[in-house]
N, C-alpha and C positions, 0 to 999 in steps of 0.2 A: 387535377385542374385550380386554379385558385379565384375564389369569387369572393365578393366585399358583400357584408352584412349589410341589408337595406339600415338598420335600424343604429347600429355603435359604427359603422364602417369600420370592424374587425376581418383582416384577412382572414378566408379561411382555404385550407388544402384538400380539397374533396376529393373523393377515389371515384373510378367510373362508377359501380356499382349506385352511388347514389345518385345518376344523372337524371333529371326528370322529375324526380322526387322533391318532397315539400321536410325540411328537417330543419332543427330546432337550431341555435346558431349555440354555443356552449360559452361566448363574454358574456350577454345578457338575455340570455333566453327567447328571444324573439323568432318566429318562423319565418324560414325564407324558402321561395325557391331555386332547385339548383337547376339550371338551361340544360339542355342535352347538350353532349358533347360533340363537336364535329367529328366526324372521318375522317381519321388521320392516318396513313402506313409509314411514315418515314419520320426522324426530325429532321433536323437543319442539316445538322451533318453527314446527312445521307444514310444512317442507321434504320434500321425499323424499328417503327415505336413498338416500346414491350411496356404493359403496365404492371407486371408480376402479377401477384396473389396473396393476399390478405395470408399471413402467417398467423397460428394458431399457438396457444404456451403449452409445447411439449413435454414442459418438467411438472408442471403444476396440474391439478385437478380441478374438475370442477368442485367450489366450495359446495353450495345448493343441495347438488348431486349425492354429493358422497355425504352429505349429511342426510337427508332423507333414506337414502340408501342405508346407512348406518341406523337409524331412527326404527327401522323398519325389520330391520334384522334383531337389533335388541328385542322388539317386542314380542317378535315372532320367539325365539331364545325363550323369551320369560311366560310364552305361555307353555312352549315345549315343559315346564319344568312343573307346571300343574297337574299334573296326571303322576308324579313322583312324590307325592305329599306324604307325609310322616318320613322322608329320607333324609340321607344328611346334606345331600344334592341338592334337596327342595330348600332345606331352610336356609342355606347358607345365601341361593338366589334371591328369596319371595320371603322367608320372614325373619328378616335383617332391618336396619332403617335404610334408610333411604340413598345411603351410602354407598350399598352394594349397588344398586341400581344406575346409581351416574357412574360408578366403577364400568359393570358390563359395558352401558351405553358409550363409552369411551374408546374402551378396547377392539367393539365391534364397528367402530368409527373407523376409528385405527385401519384395521382389517380391511376397510373400505374402501379406503386412502391407498393403501398398497394392493389391491388386488384392480383399482382404475388403473396404479403407476404398472403395473407389471401389462397389464394390458395395452398401454401407450408405448413403451418399451418392446412388446412384440413386435407392432408398428413401425418406430425406428429399424429393428432387427430384417425389417422384410423390407422397407426402403432398402438398404443397402445391398441388396441381390440386386438391384435394378441394373441394366446395361446403359450406363448411361456417357459413353465415350462407343460409341458403334467401330468397327473396323472400314464400316464402305464412307462414313462419313474422311476419314485422314489416320493417320496414323501420331499426325503432332497435329496440335494447335496453333493457329499464332493470326496473325491481324486478318485475314483472307480468309480462313475457316472456321473461325469463331462464330461468328454465327449462324452456320447449318448447327454446330452444337447446340447454340441456346437454344434452336429455334425443335430439337430434339426435346431439351428439357423439357420445353413448356410443353409436347405431347405428351406425354406422363399422365397416367391417369391421376384425377382431380386428388383420392383419396391417397396416395401413396407422395404427391408431390407435393405437397404441406408437411415436409418430414424435416428433420434435420439436415439429413446430408444434402439430400436436394437441396433446401434455401441455400445451402453453404457452398455449395457448385455454382449453383444459378449466378450467386452475387459474384462468385470469383469471377466467372466468365463474361460476368457486363462489366467488369471492373476493371479487366484485360484489355475489354473491345474499347475500351474508352481510352486507358494509360495503358498499353502493354509494356509492364515490365516485373519481371518475373518477381524480385526481390517485392514490390508493393503488394503482389497478390501473398506472395508470402508471409506479410506482414499482416496483412488482412486476416489470412486466413487461422494463425496464431490467433490475433485477436477474438473473433469469432467461437475459437477452439475455450478460452479462458470466461467471453462469457457464458458460453453454455455450461460447462464444468459450475461455474458459481451458480449458474439458473437451477443444474439439478441438486447443488447442493444444499441454497436457498428453501425447495421443495420439500425438505425434512424436516424444520423447524416446527410445524404442529405436531407431529409425530413425538417428536422429542421432547415437546410439552407434556404429551397426552403420556411418555414413559413416564413422567417427572409426575404428574398428577396422579397417577393410578395410585402410586402405595400412596401419598399423603394424601389423600381421601382416603385410604385406610388406616391413617394413623388418628384422620381426626375421626373416623368412626370408635378406634379404641377409645381414645380421652371418652369419648359421648359414651361409651359401654361404658366405663372405672366409674363416669360420675356418679351414672345411674345406679350402678352397682354398690356406690359408695351412700349415695343420697335414700339409699334401698332397703339398708342394712336400718333394724332396731335391738340397739344395743340395750334398752330399759325394757325387754318385753319381761315377763315374770313367768309364763305358762310354755312350757316346751314347744306346744305345737306352733304360736305364733313365730316363738324364734328361729325354731324348723323349718316353716313358711318365709321367714326373714334369712336366711343362709338359702334356701333354694332359689330367689330372688336375687340373692347375689350373685351363686354359680349361674344363674340363666342370663345376667346381664353380663358378666365375663365369660361368658361363650360368643357373645354378640360384640363385646371388645376385640376379641382376640381372630373372631373369622371375617371381622372386615379387613385387617389385618393383612389376614392372610389368602383372603382371597385376591387382595392389591399386587401383594407381590406376584400372587400364580398371576394374574393377567398380563402384567408387567410383563414377567419373563416370558412367555410363552410370546407377548407382543413383539419384544427384540430381536428371533430368531429371523421370523421371514421378514420385518425390517431389513434386519442387515442384508441376508440373501438379496433382494429386490434392490439396495443399493449396490451392492456388488454388480448386478447385470447389468442396471444402468452404466458404469462405470465402464463395466466391460467394453460396452455400446457406444460408450465416447469414444474410447481408444478406438475403435476399431475404424472409426469416420474418421478421427486426427489420421491414423495412419496412413487411411486410404488416400485423403487429399495430400498426404505427405509421399504416398509412394506410388500413383497413380494421375493422380492433379496435374502436380507440380513438374515432373517428368516430362510431362507431354506440353507443354506451355514452351512455344519459343519466341523469344520478342529481339529475333533477330531481323523479322521484317516488317524492323515499324514502321521504317518508312517504305512508302510507296514508291511508285514509278512517278504519278502523278508529282507528290512534293519533291520529288528530285528532279520534274521539270521545273517546277516553281519556281527551286531554290536556285534551277541554272537561269533562269529567267533575272532574277534579284543580283544578281554578282558583280555584274557593272553597275547598279549602286550602291552595292557594298565596297567595290573599289572605289571608288571614288571618295563616299565617307571615309574609306580611311586614310585615301588622299590628304583628305580638307583635315581630318584627324590629326594625320601625322606634322601636317604643316603647321599648324595653330602649336603638335607641342615644342615644335623646333623654336617659334618665336616666341614658348616662352622657357626651356631652356635655357637660349641665348641671353632673355630678361635674366635669368635665373644666375646665370652666368658672370653678367655684369654686378648682380650688386651682392652676390659672393666677392666676386675680385674687389672691390671698395669695402667690404665689410674687414675682407682682410686686410688690405692695406692703412684702414682702419688698425685694426686692431695690432698689426706689426708697430705703425707710430705708440701706441699708445703702451706698445710694451717697453718701447727704449725709452721714453719717458719715465715709465717707473724702475727700470734697470737705471736711469742713472741717480733718480731722488732714492734708491736704496744704496745703491754704493756710497753716493752723498755721506747717507746718513750712518752708514756702517762707517767710515772711517773717523769722521765726525768722533763716533761712538770709543773707535779703537783708541786717536788720539786722548782724550778726556778721558781714559781706561789707564794711558800711559802716563799721562801726568799725575793723576791719584796715586796709581801703584806706588811711584817714584817719591814724590815726597811723602806717604808711611814709610819704607822702606828709608828712609832719613831721620823722618822722627823716630822712627821705633831704634835708630843706630846711637840716636844721642842719647836716649834715653837709656839704652844697656850702657853705653859708654859711661854714665852718672850714677848705674849701678853700680856696674865695677871699681868705679874709684870710691865711693863711699865701701864695697866688700875690703878691699887694698886701704882702708885708713882705718876700719873695725881689726882686720887680721894685727894693725900693726902698733894699736892699740894694745891689743890683747897680749902679742909678744912681750910685750911692757911690761905687762903688769904682771906675766909669769918671771922674767929676768927678774923684777922686785922679788917675785915670791919665793926665788930661790936664793936669796943671799943670806933668808932668816928664816930661824930652826922652828917650828911652829908648836910652840907650849902644849903637852900632855897632862892633865889631871891624874896623879895617882891616886890608888886605890888607898882608902884611908880605913885603917883595922878598928873595928867597934873595941870597946875598953870596957872586961867584965870583972865582976868580984876577984875570978882568980887569973886575971892576967899581970903582967910584971911591967 
């Protein structure tokens, strides 16, 4: 039911259990009285009115409850260690630093969370054994029989009603009642499966922190013990008794240092085994629920009868209006098509004339360019021919001059110098 806060005018959606009660506005903090709900047995569409129920958190345990139980178990365990004074077990838990108390508290708090989660998972397993689809209601679920199946789920005992499988199937059937489509129901079930799996995985975040924090606390205790051991060692003591006492203090502090780490590693290892077992059991339960929805619920859904007789009659009465609307739409379409055809024809004629004009322009330009090219080529060829002729004439004159020089040279003997002998003292 939607109500408005009289102080800040914020719209609020309240559940039936708040009917007739005074509540606090979450927006402004003011107090407002919720009026009593009027009795209503059916929705406007003819379906019975179902309010559902408040769903609890099926993955996470109550934080304060687990904290108090874990603290109580820790105190009880430490008190049980008192009679064992003088033993190694007593010394590890009671005669060490505060680190061992913190490790013990986190350990028993984690075991308490695992025990509560195990109990919740057992309730989910019992709920999966319920007969949610009795044969007396039919073998198939369609738009005409989905209502009795939903009513059967509302008849489940409240303790088992608020479970993962019952909530998921109820939501799926109510969706099918509104939108009879197997594809949408299947997509909804897949989404719910992913949400439940993510919620289950996230519920172990605190336990993973405990598994990390317990060994870290052990290392902190080790550092504290080593610092005390080194600080209490008197290296300047000359008396053997004082030196002996100093060494005893050193060994005692070293024992404290290593005992805290030993306890942290042992407790974290012990807690990891039940944590893995509970997580595996919870994942198996979710797998069973997914398989039930896929193998039992979806095959029963029949969306072929989604159109009822009343719907068909209403559609039959609206057929003449549909035909007249189609006729008007067809006439409008033909008018628009005729106008579009004329516009297209006009555009085609304009385009054709532009193409002819463009073709003439291109042909004229091409002819003029060819003519200019021919004239230029002829002029170049003639000029080149003249230059070649002049060159050949000059070459011929040069050859004639060369021949004349050779003939003149052939009529005369070219003088040569004789080698002169050197005259010495003994030469003749």
